[in-house]
C-alpha positions, 0 to 999 in steps of 0.5 A, spaced: 893 353 075 900 354 073 904 358 078 910 358 074 913 364 074 913 370 079 908 374 075 903 368 076 904 368 083 903 376 084 897 375 081 894 370 085 897 375 091 891 381 088 886 376 088 886 373 095 887 379 099 885 385 095 881 383 089 873 383 090 871 378 084 868 372 089 870 367 084 877 369 082 878 369 090 875 362 090 880 360 084 886 363 088 884 359 094 885 353 091 891 355 087 894 356 094 892 349 096 895 346 090 901 351 091 902 348 099 902 341 096 906 342 091 914 339 091 916 347 089 912 350 095 919 351 099 922 354 092 916 359 090 916 361 098 923 364 097 922 366 091 915 370 093 920 373 099 926 375 095 923 378 088 916 379 090 914 386 088 908 387 094 908 386 102 902 381 099 907 377 096 911 376 102 904 374 106 903 369 101 910 366 102 908 366 110 901 364 109 904 358 105 910 357 110 906 356 116 900 351 113 907 347 111 910 347 117 903 346 121 902 338 118 900 333 122 905 329 119 911 334 120 918 336 115 924 333 117 927 336 122 933 339 118 928 342 113 925 346 119 931 348 122 933 351 115 926 354 114 927 357 122 933 360 120 932 362 113 926 367 116 930 370 122 936 372 117 930 374 112 927 379 118 934 381 120 936 383 114 929 387 112 927 389 119 922 395 115 918 391 111 910 391 113 908 389 120 903 385 118 909 381 114 913 380 120 908 378 124 906 372 119 913 370 118 915 370 126 908 366 127 911 361 122 918 361 127 913 360 133 909 354 131 916 351 128 918 352 135 913 350 139 912 343 135 918 341 135 919 343 142 922 336 144 925 334 138 932 333 140 939 332 135 946 330 138 942 330 145 940 337 145 933 341 144 934 344 137 929 348 137 929 352 144 935 356 142 929 361 141 932 366 147 939 366 144 937 368 138 933 374 140 938 377 144 942 378 138 936 382 135 936 386 142 943 388 141 941 391 134 937 397 132 931 399 135 927 395 129 931 390 130 930 390 137 922 390 136 922 385 131 926 381 137 921 383 142 915 381 137 918 373 136 917 372 144 911 375 144 908 370 138 912 364 142 908 366 149 902 367 145 903 360 141 905 356 147 898 358 151 894 357 144 890 350 144 890 347 137 884 343 137 886 338 131 892 335 136 892 332 142 891 337 148 896 332 153 901 334 148 899 341 148 899 341 155 906 338 156 910 343 151 906 349 154 908 346 161 915 345 160 915 352 156 913 355 162 918 351 167 924 353 162 923 360 159 917 363 161 921 367 167 927 368 163 922 371 158 918 376 163 925 378 167 928 380 159 922 384 158 922 388 165 930 389 164 927 393 157 922 397 160 928 399 166 932 401 160 926 405 157 925 409 163 932 410 165 933 415 159 929 421 157 924 418 153 923 421 146 915 419 145 916 423 138 919 417 136 915 412 132 919 406 133 921 408 140 914 408 141 913 402 137 918 398 142 915 400 148 908 398 145 911 391 144 915 390 150 908 391 154 905 387 150 910 381 151 909 382 158 901 382 158 902 375 154 907 372 160 902 374 166 896 372 161 899 365 160 895 360 162 899 357 167 896 351 170 892 348 164 885 351 166 883 355 159 880 360 164 873 363 161 875 370 159 869 372 160 869 371 168 873 377 167 872 379 175 873 372 178 880 371 175 886 369 179 893 369 176 896 362 178 903 365 178 909 359 178 912 359 185 919 360 182 916 367 180 916 370 187 923 373 187 920 377 182 914 379 186 917 380 192 921 386 189 917 393 190 921 395 184 917 390 180 910 394 181 914 401 181 916 400 175 909 399 172 906 405 175 911 409 173 910 407 166 903 409 167 905 415 169 910 417 163 907 414 157 902 417 152 895 414 153 895 408 148 902 405 151 900 407 159 893 403 158 897 397 157 902 398 163 894 399 167 893 392 164 899 389 166 898 392 173 891 388 173 894 382 173 899 384 178 893 385 182 890 378 181 896 374 183 894 368 187 895 369 195 898 363 196 905 366 192 906 370 199 906 369 206 901 374 211 907 379 212 909 379 205 902 379 202 901 386 206 906 389 203 905 387 196 897 390 198 901 396 201 905 397 194 899 397 190 894 401 194 900 406 194 900 405 187 892 407 187 893 413 191 898 416 187 894 415 180 887 418 184 891 424 186 894 425 179 888 423 175 889 426 169 891 420 165 884 417 167 880 422 162 882 417 157 876 411 156 882 405 155 886 408 161 879 409 165 876 402 164 883 398 166 883 402 172 876 400 174 878 393 172 884 394 177 880 397 182 875 391 182 881 385 182 883 388 188 877 386 192 877 379 188 883 377 191 884 381 198 879 381 203 876 387 207 880 386 213 887 386 209 885 392 206 883 396 212 890 394 215 893 398 209 896 405 212 894 409 206 886 405 207 882 411 209 885 416 204 885 411 199 877 409 200 875 417 200 879 418 194 876 411 190 869 413 193 870 421 189 872 418 183 866 412 183 861 419 185 864 422 179 864 416 174 856 415 176 855 422 174 858 423 168 854 416 166 855 418 159 862 416 159 865 409 158 858 406 161 861 399 161 866 401 166 862 402 172 860 395 172 867 394 175 866 400 181 860 397 183 863 390 183 868 393 187 863 397 192 858 391 192 864 386 195 867 391 200 859 393 203 858 384 203 865 383 206 862 388 212 859 382 217 866 378 217 871 384 218 875 382 225 879 388 224 878 394 229 881 398 224 874 402 221 872 400 214 869 407 213 863 404 208 858 406 213 860 413 211 862 412 203 856 406 201 850 411 202 854 417 198 855 412 192 847 409 193 846 416 193 850 418 186 847 412 182 841 414 184 840 422 183 845 421 176 840 415 173 834 421 175 838 426 172 840 423 165 832 422 163 831 429 161 838 430 157 836 423 154 830 425 152 831 432 150 837 430 145 835 424 143 840 420 146 840 412 147 836 411 153 840 407 158 833 404 160 832 401 153 839 396 155 835 392 160 841 387 160 846 392 163 840 395 168 839 389 171 847 387 172 848 394 175 842 394 179 843 388 182 850 390 184 847 397 187 842 392 192 847 390 197 850 397 197 844 400 198 842 397 204 849 399 208 846 405 212 839 403 209 835 409 212 839 415 208 837 411 202 831 410 204 829 417 206 832 420 199 827 415 195 821 417 199 822 424 197 824 423 190 818 419 189 813 423 193 816 429 189 816 426 182 809 422 183 806 428 185 808 432 178 806 426 174 799 427 177 800 434 175 802 433 168 797 428 167 791 433 168 788 434 161 790 442 161 797 441 161 799 437 155 807 437 154 808 431 151 816 432 152 815 433 160 811 428 161 816 423 157 821 425 162 817 424 168 815 417 165 823 415 165 824 418 172 818 414 175 821 407 172 828 408 175 825 410 181 820 404 181 827 399 179 830 402 185 825 401 189 825 394 187 832 393 188 833 396 195 827 391 197 831 385 194 837 388 198 834 385 204 836 378 203 843 380 202 843 384 209 843 384 215 835 386 216 831 390 222 824 391 223 825 398 222 829 396 215 822 392 214 818 398 215 822 402 210 821 397 205 813 397 206 813 405 206 817 404 199 813 399 196 806 402 198 808 408 193 809 403 188 802 400 189 799 407 189 803 409 183 800 402 179 793 404 182 794 411 178 796 408 172 791 404 171 785 409 172 788 413 167 789 407 161 789 407 156 793 414 156 797 413 162 801 406 159 808 406 159 812 400 157 818 402 161 814 403 167 811 396 166 817 393 165 820 397 171 814 394 176 815 387 173 822 388 176 819 390 183 814 386 183 819 380 182 824 383 187 818 383 193 816 377 191 822 374 192 823 378 198 816 378 202 812 373 199 812 365 199 814 360 204 822 361 203 822 367 207 828 367 212 822 370 218 817 373 218 815 381 216 810 385 217 811 388 210 807 381 208 801 383 212 800 391 209 798 388 202 
C-alpha cells in the first residue's frame, strides 16, 4: 500500500479508527505494520502530527511511535531522546488536543522513560529528568498543569505494568528503582497540588478546574495502588488487600493533615470527584500495620474513625452510588487492617459503631440500591463479630446490641422485597444464587451473636408465613400472585434457617442454642412434608433450592463423624 502523501495517511486513519468495512480495516492494519517497519516511519509520524487535519491522524502517529519505541531491539538513545523531547514540546504547544490524543502521546513518553530508565550518557541517567520536565508544565496554564499531571500518572501506571514479552526481573528492577527514587516525590507533588486546590475557592463550574482535580486524584490513586513489593496482588481479592507502603513514606502518613486533606476533598467535591477521594482513603485505610508503632497506629486509626464519623453525620454524598460503594469498601478495609481490640479503644468508637449500624440497616432496607456494595458491609460485621472471643479490652464492643439489629434488618428486608419483586416484575435477588450464598455465609457469623433474638424472630416469621401458605393452598383461594409471594418469602426463610444453623460452627454454642436450632430445623422439615403431600401443585424451584441449602448446612453442622461435640438435635430426627 502506497502511503506517501498526507491524504493517503488520513484515509488509512479513517479505515482504522472509524471505518465499518472489515476488509478495509484489515488492509489498513497491514499498512500500519508496513509503515512502522519502513525507514520513513518517523517522518510520516511528524507529518501526521504537524499537518494532520483530524485527531485520528494524531492518534495514528502516537500508535506508530508507541510500537516503534517498544521494540525489543531499541532505537538509538539519541533518537529516543529526540522523540521524547519532540512530544513534550508538541503537547506543550497544543494543550487543547483531544484528550485521547494527549493520553496516547504521553504513553509514548512513559514507555521511552521506563525502557530507558537505566541508560546512562555522560554519567547521567538520561531518561530520569521527567519530574523536572513536569514541573515546567505545572508553571503554565491549567491545561498545561493537566498535561503535567497526566504525564506522571501514565508513567506511574507504566512502571507498574508487567510486560510479559520482557524478562520479569528487569521489570521489577526498573519498578523498584522508580519506587525508591521518584514515587514519593510524585505523591508529595500531587498532595501539594490538592492542597492548593482546597486553599482557593473551588470553581466547580470550570470544566478545566474539575479535570485538573480529577487527574491529580487519579495520580494519587496510581501512587497508592503501586505494586510496592512485586506481589502483583490479585485485584479480585479485594477484601484481603494490604498496601505495602515503603518505610520512607512514614512521615507523610504520620501527618494528620494527609488524611484530613482527602476527607476535606470528599466533602468539598461533586460526586464523580469525591468518589476518587474516597478511593484514595480506601488505600490509606489499608496501609500495612507495621508502618507504625503502637501509639502511632492508634493515632492514625483515631483519625480514620473521626473521618468516618464526619461522613456518616453528613451523609448527603452517600446518595451517589459511586460514593456509597467506595465508602462501604472503606469500612470493610478498616476491620481488615485493625483488630476489634484496637477499634474499641478509639474515643469515638461507641458513637461511630452506632452510626455504622444505622447506615447498614438503612442500606439493607434499600436492597435495590447498589446491591453489590452490601457485601462489604456484611464483611465488616462478620469480621467484627468473629473477633469478639479474642478481645481482651475491657471497653464495651457493643456488638451484642447492634449485631442482632443487623440480622433482623437483613431478614425483614429480604422478606419485604418479595412482594415488590413479584408485583413490579423486577429481577429476583433469589435468582442470583452466587450473591445470595455469599451474603448468607457472611450473615451466618453475625446471626449467632445474641442468637436468642434472631431465633425468636425466625420462629415467629416462619410460623406466620407457613400458616398463610397453607391457607392459600386451599382450593377456594386460588390467588396466584399471593401464592408466588408466599413461596418467595418461604424460600428466603428456609435459606435463613439453613444459614443460622450453619453458623453454629463459627460461634461458641450452648445446649440452649442447639435446642433453638432444633426448633427451627423442625419447621423446615414440616414444610418439606407439607410440600410433598401437595405435589405436583406445591412444586416450587426456589423453595427446593433453599431446602437443598438448608440440608447441606444441617448435614455439616449436625450429621456425620466430624462433629465437634455431640448434640441433642441429631437425635430429634
